[in-house]
Backbone bond lengths (Angstrom), bond angles and torsions (degrees), N, CA, C in turn:
res aa  C-N    CA-C-N  psi(-1)  N-CA   C-N-CA  omega(-1)  CA-C   N-CA-C  phi
1 M - - - 1.451 - - 1.516 109.81 -
2 G 1.292 114.61 144.43 1.449 119.82 173.59 1.521 109.98 -84.34
3 E 1.316 116.92 172.25 1.466 121.04 -177.73 1.525 112.09 -60.87
4 E 1.332 117.94 -40.45 1.459 120.76 178.86 1.530 111.32 -65.50
5 E 1.322 116.89 -41.16 1.467 120.71 177.66 1.528 110.78 -65.96
6 M 1.324 116.62 -37.43 1.455 121.01 -178.90 1.524 111.32 -63.68
7 K 1.328 117.41 -34.45 1.464 120.86 179.10 1.521 111.57 -63.64
8 D 1.337 117.24 -26.94 1.464 121.80 179.58 1.524 112.65 -90.67
9 F 1.330 117.40 -5.42 1.461 122.16 -179.05 1.524 109.68 -67.32
10 S 1.319 116.04 137.97 1.464 119.67 176.58 1.523 110.13 -142.20
11 F 1.311 114.74 150.38 1.456 123.09 177.18 1.520 105.50 -142.66
12 P 1.329 118.71 126.26 1.465 121.32 -173.13 1.531 113.09 -52.21
13 G 1.337 115.65 126.76 1.455 121.81 177.79 1.520 114.43 86.94
14 Y 1.336 117.49 -2.05 1.464 121.88 -177.42 1.522 110.50 -130.62
15 K 1.324 114.97 159.22 1.465 120.52 172.75 1.524 108.20 -132.31
16 L 1.314 115.17 155.44 1.455 120.96 179.02 1.524 108.24 -73.48
17 A 1.344 117.09 116.06 1.457 121.16 -177.84 1.525 111.71 -89.01
18 N 1.326 116.98 -38.73 1.458 121.01 -179.72 1.523 108.75 -167.54
19 C 1.332 116.67 157.31 1.458 119.61 178.42 1.522 111.70 -159.06
20 F 1.313 114.85 160.54 1.464 123.08 169.11 1.516 106.08 -129.01
21 C 1.319 117.15 122.63 1.459 122.25 -179.82 1.519 109.66 -116.59
22 H 1.324 115.01 145.13 1.464 120.14 176.42 1.521 110.17 -63.32
23 E 1.310 115.82 143.23 1.459 120.96 172.99 1.527 110.48 -102.75
24 T 1.334 116.93 -29.74 1.456 122.34 -175.66 1.522 111.99 -94.15
25 Y 1.312 117.34 -44.34 1.465 122.43 -175.19 1.516 110.34 -95.94
26 F 1.339 115.70 155.86 1.462 121.51 -175.30 1.524 112.90 -73.00
27 K 1.321 118.39 -41.71 1.464 121.42 -175.59 1.518 110.28 -118.61
28 G 1.330 115.29 153.68 1.456 120.61 173.78 1.512 112.77 118.09
29 G 1.317 114.05 171.04 1.448 121.72 -178.23 1.524 109.46 124.64
30 V 1.322 115.81 -176.33 1.467 121.25 -179.55 1.522 109.12 -137.90
31 C 1.331 115.48 154.42 1.458 119.20 174.71 1.523 109.59 -147.66
32 I 1.319 114.76 157.86 1.463 122.31 175.81 1.519 106.90 -121.38
33 L 1.314 115.84 126.57 1.458 122.05 174.49 1.522 107.84 -104.87
34 A 1.334 116.62 138.29 1.458 121.63 178.76 1.521 109.14 -122.40
35 R 1.329 115.92 144.93 1.464 119.74 174.65 1.522 108.54 -57.78
36 N 1.323 116.73 148.08 1.461 121.64 -176.01 1.525 113.57 -55.58
37 Y 1.320 118.22 -31.65 1.464 121.30 -175.42 1.539 113.48 -88.02
38 I 1.307 118.80 -6.56 1.461 121.59 -178.71 1.524 110.28 -80.19
39 I 1.327 115.78 133.53 1.460 121.70 177.42 1.521 107.29 -95.80
40 Y 1.306 116.52 127.35 1.462 121.22 -174.88 1.519 109.86 -146.07
41 Q 1.318 115.19 168.00 1.465 121.78 172.37 1.515 107.40 -134.07
42 A 1.315 117.15 127.88 1.466 121.90 179.16 1.523 109.96 -70.62
43 I 1.332 115.88 143.03 1.457 122.69 175.99 1.524 106.99 -111.04
44 N 1.314 117.22 123.83 1.464 121.10 -178.51 1.527 109.80 -84.68
45 L 1.330 115.98 107.82 1.459 122.18 178.55 1.529 111.60 -115.54
46 N 1.325 116.91 15.32 1.466 120.79 -175.54 1.525 113.19 -58.13
47 K 1.329 118.06 -31.26 1.464 119.53 -179.19 1.530 111.60 -68.94
48 L 1.328 117.94 -17.27 1.465 121.80 177.48 1.528 112.65 -88.89
49 C 1.331 116.88 -15.22 1.456 121.29 -174.75 1.520 112.13 -78.92
50 K 1.315 114.59 144.80 1.460 122.34 171.38 1.525 105.66 -132.80
51 E 1.321 116.15 118.32 1.456 121.21 -174.94 1.528 112.10 -52.53
52 K 1.322 115.08 134.09 1.463 125.03 178.92 1.533 113.69 64.71
53 V 1.325 118.45 4.61 1.464 121.99 178.64 1.523 110.05 -119.34
54 F 1.329 116.73 -56.44 1.467 122.02 -179.39 1.515 108.25 -143.32
55 E 1.317 116.43 107.91 1.458 122.41 -178.44 1.520 107.71 -122.65
56 I 1.320 116.30 124.59 1.455 120.68 -173.57 1.518 110.45 -140.34
57 S 1.313 115.38 151.02 1.446 122.97 174.90 1.517 106.38 -145.34
58 A 1.335 117.67 147.04 1.465 119.43 -176.74 1.525 110.86 -150.02
59 V 1.323 115.15 156.04 1.460 122.94 173.97 1.522 108.47 -139.78
60 T 1.312 115.61 156.04 1.467 122.39 170.54 1.524 106.23 -104.01
61 I 1.321 115.84 126.00 1.465 121.33 179.50 1.531 108.07 -92.14
62 H 1.325 116.74 129.25 1.466 121.64 178.42 1.524 108.45 -95.78
63 T 1.316 115.85 125.36 1.466 121.06 -179.42 1.519 109.44 -119.64
64 C 1.314 115.63 156.30 1.467 121.78 176.05 1.514 108.83 -92.50
65 S 1.319 116.92 124.04 1.461 121.41 177.20 1.522 108.89 -98.26
66 T 1.338 116.55 137.52 1.460 119.51 179.08 1.501 110.48 -116.69
């Protein structure tokens, strides 16, 4: 999937938290799905990625401390 297609991707109970999609090749990449109730912040690591060599995606999960 391309980045535009990935934005339309859905899975019941989850949302797309972050992804890296190939720009040159047709298939491949990585994505992170988070439960709808999880609070997170996407981390942009695209400048570290090299297609078909090193593909990474990351998020920071926010938790409540008591």
